[in-house]
C-alpha positions in Angstrom: 0.1 -31.8 8.6 2.0 -32.5 5.4 1.7 -35.3 2.9 4.7 -35.8 0.7 4.1 -36.2 -3.0 6.6 -38.3 -4.9 9.9 -36.4 -5.3 12.5 -37.3 -7.7 16.0 -38.1 -6.3 18.9 -35.9 -6.8 17.8 -32.7 -5.0 20.8 -31.4 -3.1 21.5 -28.2 -1.2 23.4 -25.4 -2.9 25.3 -22.4 -1.6 23.7 -20.2 -4.3 22.4 -22.0 -7.3 21.7 -18.7 -9.1 25.2 -17.5 -8.7 26.5 -20.9 -10.0 24.6 -20.3 -13.2 25.2 -16.5 -13.5 28.3 -15.3 -11.7 27.7 -12.1 -9.9 24.0 -12.6 -9.3 22.7 -13.7 -5.9 19.5 -15.5 -5.0 17.6 -13.3 -2.4 17.4 -14.6 1.2 16.2 -11.5 3.0 19.6 -11.0 4.5 20.0 -14.6 5.5 16.6 -14.9 7.1 15.5 -17.6 4.7 17.7 -20.5 3.6 19.1 -20.9 0.1 17.1 -23.2 -2.2 18.6 -26.6 -3.2 19.4 -27.6 -6.8 17.3 -30.2 -8.6 16.2 -31.1 -12.1 12.7 -29.9 -13.1 10.3 -32.9 -13.2 8.9 -33.9 -16.6 5.8 -31.9 -17.6 2.4 -33.7 -17.2 -0.5 -33.5 -19.7 -3.2 -30.9 -19.1 -5.9 -33.5 -18.2 -3.7 -34.6 -15.2 -3.2 -31.1 -13.8 -6.5 -29.3 -14.6 -7.9 -27.9 -11.4 -6.2 -24.8 -9.9 -7.8 -22.5 -12.5 -11.2 -24.1 -11.9 -10.9 -23.5 -8.2 -10.0 -19.8 -8.9 -12.9 -19.5 -11.3 -15.2 -21.3 -8.9 -14.6 -19.0 -6.0 -15.0 -16.0 -8.3 -18.3 -17.4 -9.6 -19.9 -16.2 -6.4 -18.3 -12.9 -5.5 -17.9 -11.2 -8.9 -20.1 -13.3 -11.2 -23.1 -14.0 -9.1 -23.3 -10.8 -7.0 -21.3 -7.8 -8.0 -21.5 -7.7 -11.8 -25.2 -8.9 -11.9 -26.0 -6.2 -9.3 -24.3 -3.6 -11.5 -26.2 -4.9 -14.6 -29.5 -4.8 -12.7 -28.9 -1.1 -11.8 -27.1 0.4 -14.9 -27.2 -2.2 -17.6 -24.2 -3.7 -19.3 -22.2 -0.5 -19.7 -19.6 -1.6 -17.2 -19.1 -5.1 -18.5 -15.9 -3.9 -20.2 -14.3 -3.7 -16.7 -14.8 -7.4 -16.2 -12.9 -8.2 -19.4 -10.0 -5.9 -18.4 -9.9 -7.2 -14.9 -10.0 -10.9 -15.8 -7.4 -10.4 -18.5 -5.0 -8.6 -16.2 -5.5 -11.3 -13.6 -4.6 -13.9 -16.1 -1.2 -12.3 -16.6 -0.8 -11.8 -12.8 -1.6 -15.4 -12.1 0.9 -16.6 -14.6 3.7 -14.5 -13.0 2.7 -15.9 -9.7 2.8 -19.4 -11.2 6.2 -18.7 -13.0 8.0 -18.4 -9.7 6.4 -21.5 -8.2 6.9 -23.6 -11.3 10.6 -22.7 -11.3 11.2 -23.1 -7.5 8.4 -24.9 -5.8 8.0 -22.0 -3.4 4.9 -19.9 -3.2 4.9 -16.2 -4.3 4.6 -15.2 -0.7 7.9 -17.0 0.1 9.5 -15.3 -2.8 8.3 -11.9 -1.5 9.6 -12.8 1.9 13.0 -13.4 0.3 13.0 -9.7 -0.9 12.0 -8.5 2.6 11.3 -11.0 5.4 8.0 -9.4 6.4 6.3 -9.1 3.0 4.5 -12.4 3.4 3.2 -11.3 6.8 2.0 -8.0 5.3 0.0 -9.8 2.6 -1.3 -12.4 5.1 -2.7 -9.6 7.3 -4.2 -7.8 4.3 -5.9 -11.0 3.2 -7.3 -11.5 6.7 -8.5 -7.9 6.7 -10.3 -8.4 3.4 -11.8 -11.7 4.4 -12.7 -11.2 8.1 -16.1 -9.9 6.9 -18.2 -13.0 6.2 -19.9 -11.5 3.2 -20.1 -14.7 1.2 -21.7 -16.7 4.1 -24.2 -13.9 4.7 -25.0 -13.7 1.0 -25.4 -17.5 0.8 -27.7 -17.5 3.9 -29.8 -14.6 2.5 -30.3 -16.4 -0.9 -31.1 -19.7 0.9 -34.0 -17.9 2.7 -35.4 -17.1 -0.7 -35.2 -20.7 -1.7 -36.8 -22.1 1.4 -39.3 -19.3 2.0 -37.7 -17.7 5.1 -35.4 -18.2 8.0 -32.9 -16.5 10.3 -30.1 -15.3 8.1 -27.6 -14.9 11.0 -28.3 -18.4 12.4 -28.0 -20.0 8.9 -24.7 -18.1 8.3 -23.3 -19.2 11.6 -24.1 -22.8 10.8 -22.4 -22.4 7.5 -19.3 -21.1 9.1 -19.2 -24.1 11.4 -19.6 -26.5 8.6 -16.8 -24.8 6.6 -14.4 -25.3 9.6 -15.3 -29.0 9.8 -14.7 -29.6 6.1 -11.4 -27.8 6.0 -10.0 -29.5 9.1 -11.3 -33.0 8.6 -10.6 -33.5 4.8 -7.6 -35.9 4.4 -6.0 -33.7 1.6 -7.4 -30.2 1.8 -6.7 -29.2 -1.8 -8.6 -32.3 -3.1 -11.7 -31.5 -1.1 -11.7 -27.9 -2.2 -11.1 -28.8 -5.9 -14.0 -31.3 -5.9 -16.4 -28.8 -4.3 -15.5 -26.1 -6.8 -15.8 -28.5 -9.8 -19.3 -29.5 -8.8 -20.2 -25.8 -8.2 -18.9 -24.7 -11.6 -20.9 -27.5 -13.3 -24.1 -26.5 -11.6 -23.7 -22.8 -12.4 -23.0 -23.6 -16.1 -26.1 -25.7 -16.3 -28.2 -22.9 -14.8 -26.7 -20.4 -17.3 -27.5 -22.6 -20.3 -31.1 -23.1 -19.3 -31.7 -19.4 -18.3 -30.1 -18.1 -21.4 -32.4 -20.2 -23.6 -35.5 -19.3 -21.5 -35.3 -15.6 -20.7 -32.6 -13.9 -22.7 -33.7 -12.4 -26.0 -31.8 -11.1 -29.0 -32.1 -7.5 -27.8 -30.5 -8.4 -24.4 -27.5 -10.1 -26.2 -27.2 -7.1 -28.5 -26.7 -4.9 -25.4 -23.3 -6.6 -24.9 -22.0 -4.3 -27.6 -21.7 -1.7 -24.8 -18.5 -3.6 -23.8 -17.0 -1.8 -26.7 -19.1 1.3 -27.2 -19.0 2.3 -23.5 -15.4 1.1 -22.9 -13.9 3.2 -20.1 -17.2 4.6 -18.8 -17.7 4.3 -15.0 -21.3 4.4 -13.5 -20.3 6.5 -10.6 -23.9 6.8 -9.4 -23.4 3.4 -7.7 -20.3 4.7 -5.8 -16.7 4.5 -6.9 -15.8 2.0 -4.2 -18.3 -0.5 -5.6 -17.6 -0.1 -9.3 -13.8 0.2 -9.1 -13.7 -2.6 -6.5 -15.7 -4.7 -9.0 -12.9 -4.2 -11.6 -10.4 -5.4 -9.2 -12.6 -8.3 -8.1 -13.5 -9.7 -11.6 -12.7 -13.4 -11.3 -10.6 -13.3 -8.2 -8.6 -10.4 -6.7 -6.4 -9.9 -3.8 -5.2 -13.0 -2.0 -7.1 -15.3 -4.3 -4.6 -14.6 -7.0 -1.6 -15.2 -4.7 -2.9 -18.6 -3.6 -2.5 -19.9 -7.2 1.0 -20.7 -6.0 -0.2 -23.0 -3.2 -2.8 -24.7 -5.4 -0.5 -25.5 -8.3 2.1 -26.7 -5.8 -0.4 -29.1 -4.2 -1.4 -30.2 -7.7 2.2 -31.1 -8.5 3.0 -28.4 -11.1 6.7 -28.1 -12.0 9.1 -28.0 -9.0 6.0 -28.0 -6.8 6.1 -31.8 -7.1 9.0 -31.8 -4.7 7.2 -29.8 -2.0 5.0 -31.3 0.8 1.2 -30.9 0.5 -1.2 -29.5 3.1 -3.4 -32.2 4.6 -5.8 -32.5 7.6 -4.3 -31.8 11.0 -6.6 -34.6 12.3 -6.2 -37.3 9.7 -2.8 -36.5 8.2 0.8 -37.3 9.0 2.3 -34.3 10.6 5.5 -32.8 9.1 6.9 -29.6 10.6 9.2 -28.9 7.6 8.9 -25.4 6.0 8.2 -25.4 2.3 11.3 -23.8 0.8 12.3 -24.9 -2.6 14.8 -25.6 -5.4 16.3 -24.1 -8.5 17.0 -26.1 -11.6 20.2 -25.9 -13.7 19.3 -23.9 -16.9 20.7 -26.6 -19.2 19.0 -27.7 -22.5 17.1 -30.6 -20.9 15.7 -28.6 -18.0 14.7 -25.7 -20.3 12.8 -28.2 -22.5 10.9 -29.4 -19.4 10.3 -25.7 -18.5 8.8 -24.9 -21.8 6.5 -27.9 -21.5 5.3 -26.9 -18.0 4.9 -23.2 -19.0 2.7 -24.3 -22.0 0.6 -26.5 -19.8 0.2 -23.9 -17.0 -0.7 -21.2 -19.5 -3.3 -23.4 -21.2 -4.8 -24.5 -17.8 -5.2 -20.9 -16.7 -6.5 -19.6 -20.1 -9.2 -22.4 -20.3 -10.2 -22.9 -16.7 -9.8 -19.4 -15.2 -9.9 -16.8 -17.9 -12.5 -18.4 -20.2 -14.8 -19.7 -17.5 -14.7 -16.5 -15.6 -15.3 -14.2 -18.5 -18.1 -16.5 -19.8 -19.9 -16.6 -16.5 -19.6 -12.9 -15.7 -21.0 -12.0 -19.1 -23.8 -14.6 -19.0 -25.0 -13.9 -15.5 -24.8 -10.1 -16.2 -26.9 -10.5 -19.3 -29.4 -12.7 -17.4 -29.7 -10.1 -14.7 -30.1 -7.4 -17.3 -32.9 -9.4 -19.0 -34.8 -10.1 -15.8 -34.4 -7.2 -13.3 -33.0 -4.2 -15.1 -35.3 -1.3 -14.4 -37.1 -3.2 -11.7 -37.8 -1.6 -8.3 -35.2 -3.3 -6.1 -33.7 -1.7 -2.9 -30.3 -0.1 -3.5 -27.1 -1.4 -2.0 -28.6 -4.8 -1.3 -28.6 -8.2 -3.0 -32.4 -8.5 -2.9 -32.2 -8.0 -6.7 -31.5 -11.8 -6.6 -34.9 -12.4 -5.1 -36.5 -10.3 -7.8 -34.4 -12.2 -10.5 -35.5 -15.5 -9.1 -39.2 -14.5 -9.2 -38.9 -13.4 -12.8 -37.3 -16.7 -13.7 -40.0 -18.5 -11.9 -42.7 -16.6 -13.8 -41.0 -17.2 -17.1 -39.8 -20.8 -16.9 -41.7 -22.2 -13.9 -41.6 -22.0 -10.1 -39.1 -24.8 -10.0 -36.6 -22.8 -11.9 -36.8 -19.8 -9.6 -36.1 -22.1 -6.6 -33.3 -23.8 -8.6 -31.7 -20.4 -9.2 -31.8 -19.6 -5.5 -30.4 -23.0 -4.5 -27.6 -22.6 -7.1 -26.9 -19.1 -5.7 -26.8 -20.4 -2.1 -24.5 -23.3 -2.9 -22.3 -21.1 -5.1 -21.8 -18.5 -2.4 -21.3 -21.1 0.3 -18.5 -22.8 -1.8 -17.0 -19.3 -2.3 -17.0 -18.8 1.5 -15.3 -22.2 1.9 -12.7 -21.4 -0.7 -11.9 -18.0 0.7 -11.4 -19.3 4.2 -9.1 -22.0 2.7 -6.9 -19.6 0.7 -6.7 -17.1 3.5 -5.5 -19.7 6.0 -3.1 -21.2 3.3 -1.4 -17.8 2.8 -1.0 -17.1 6.5 0.2 -20.6 7.4 2.7 -20.6 4.5 4.3 -17.3 5.4 4.3 -17.9 9.2 5.9 -21.3 8.8 8.5 -20.3 6.2 9.5 -16.9 7.6 8.8 -17.0 11.3 8.3 -20.5 12.6 10.7 -22.5 10.4 12.4 -24.1 13.4 9.3 -25.0 15.3 8.6 -28.7 15.7 5.2 -28.0 17.3 3.7 -25.7 14.7 3.6 -27.4 11.4 2.1 -25.6 8.4 -1.1 -27.7 8.7 -1.5 -26.9 12.4 -1.1 -23.1 11.7 -3.6 -23.5 8.8 -6.2 -25.1 11.1 -5.7 -22.4 13.8 -6.2 -19.6 11.2 -9.3 -21.3 9.8 -11.0 -21.5 13.1 -9.8 -18.0 14.1 -11.3 -16.6 10.9 -14.6 -18.4 11.6 -14.8 -17.2 15.2 -14.2 -13.6 14.2 -16.7 -13.9 11.4 -19.3 -15.2 13.8 -18.5 -12.2 16.0 -19.1 -9.9 13.1 -22.4 -11.5 12.3 -23.6 -11.5 16.0 -22.7 -7.8 16.2 -25.4 -7.1 13.6 -23.1 -6.0 10.7 -24.4 -8.5 8.1 -25.0 -6.4 5.0 -23.7 -8.7 2.2 -22.9 -6.2 -0.5 -21.2 -3.8 1.9 -19.0 -6.6 3.1 -18.1 -7.7 -0.5 -17.2 -4.1 -1.4 -14.8 -3.9 1.6 -13.1 -7.1 0.5 -12.8 -5.9 -3.1 -11.2 -2.5 -2.2 -8.6 -4.1 0.0 -8.0 -6.7 -2.7 -7.3 -4.0 -5.3 -4.7 -2.4 -3.2 -3.0 -5.7 -2.6 -2.8 -6.3 -6.3 -1.2 -3.0 -6.9 1.6 -3.8 -4.4 2.2 -7.4 -5.3 2.3 -6.7 -9.0 5.3 -4.5 -8.4 6.9 -7.3 -6.3 6.2 -9.9 -8.9 8.1 -7.9 -11.5 11.0 -7.5 -9.3 11.0 -11.1 -8.1 10.7 -12.6 -11.6 13.3 -10.3 -13.0 16.0 -10.9 -10.4 15.5 -14.2 -8.6 15.1 -16.6 -11.6 17.6 -17.7 -14.3 17.8 -15.3 -17.3 16.3 -17.8 -19.6 12.9 -17.9 -17.8 12.5 -14.3 -16.5 9.5 -12.2 -17.3 10.1 -10.0 -20.3 8.5 -8.6 -23.5 4.8 -8.2 -23.7 4.2 -10.0 -20.4 6.4 -7.5 -18.6 4.5 -4.6 -20.3 1.1 -6.1 -19.2 2.4 -6.4 -15.6 3.4 -2.7 -15.7 -0.1 -1.9 -16.9 -1.5 -3.9 -14.0 0.5 -1.8 -11.6 -0.8 1.4 -13.2 -4.5 0.1 -13.2 -4.6 -1.2 -9.7 -2.6 1.7 -8.3 -4.9 4.1 -10.1 -8.0 2.3 -8.7 -6.5 2.5 -5.1 -5.6 6.2 -5.5 -9.0 7.2 -6.9 -10.9 5.3 -4.1 -8.8 6.9 -1.4 -9.1 10.4 -2.9 -12.8 9.9 -3.2 -13.2 8.9 0.4 -11.2 12.0 1.5 -13.4 14.3 -0.5 -16.6 12.4 0.0 -16.5 10.1 3.0 -18.8 7.2 2.6 -19.5 8.1 -1.1 
């Protein structure tokens, strides 16, 4: 179901608003499969405090996958020599996120809709890849595993199944889905930051902090003894990765960024008011007044991402890695397993007090649960968006919200099947997700360059150093994918 945000009057259809501004250029429609956008003025920019949120959600979800598990695990095994990759990964993702947001700010459409305008089935391809990456309930099993540390035991599979059920209820009963996810991730980020501050004071010494110099001295080194799939997947997964970056479009649209204020929001299929309308958008005339508004929105969006996504993500990856290094580096923990978190909690309990070890495990369990909820949300958002816009636009029965709910429960049912089959190794599941996510980023970075160079008015297209960084992202994530594939051909399972 869809809840309309307040839209300004004056939005009218246009035969080709891009051609009207730049004779000879055409706005892509995938050969007529998607309708032309309308023409409307860009809404006035809003202050940062009113739109803060999408970057926090992105950082909050990543606070579990990369920051709480993958990078601390690497630090516990090989020290801080690979922390440079987190800096590179998060910085590249900042630029990728802003190109995703550029298109949505200007049109109100998601990046997937933009890709589908280049070729009708691109959205479906990325939706399926996102499902493939997230079918494995790695975050739920990780959360359940860490919860057993906090409570002293329990059936991991049963706990994970109950978590999946609760995720389905939250995502299908919340009146406005984005608002529920945002609130959960804000609370989670606050709790993690509180833990980091206390742990840093209590257990991290000057020598541990000094080890962070290896971000510079070991730049480019790869600890291949852990397996290329894990370490290179961690580079791709720093902060977000894969479909999580793409869904920035959906989140800023629901928050009312730019032309997204004109687009309906996703709400509960149970409590909302159903609207079957597909979410295609508008282009604004590139006159002086609209370009003034554009500069305001671009400044606000960049600041929001820099502060809430890039800074929070890099801070927490660094801090949790240093804490893991200070507590469990060199300890005898089983390989390829997140049981290092159990050892870390025990060290924290011995150093600070038993309450703090339990607090660490509770923070970890809640953090990983919130990540599982966020991942299920963004996977269903991407799939629902592309199916409604590109394949079910005329359906009155299948609104975007109904598709969303069906995908949510489908993911949870399949995830439950994976757990019941016995395949519940958390770290393995996370690595599978990160490798698929890295390949997705390689492909959609290319498409973002093309989309933002051809489908937008000349005054707001990607250019200069941002274009150069996007080309670098293509090379980095393409190289990661090629190395992992080649390594698996030569050394299957290595």
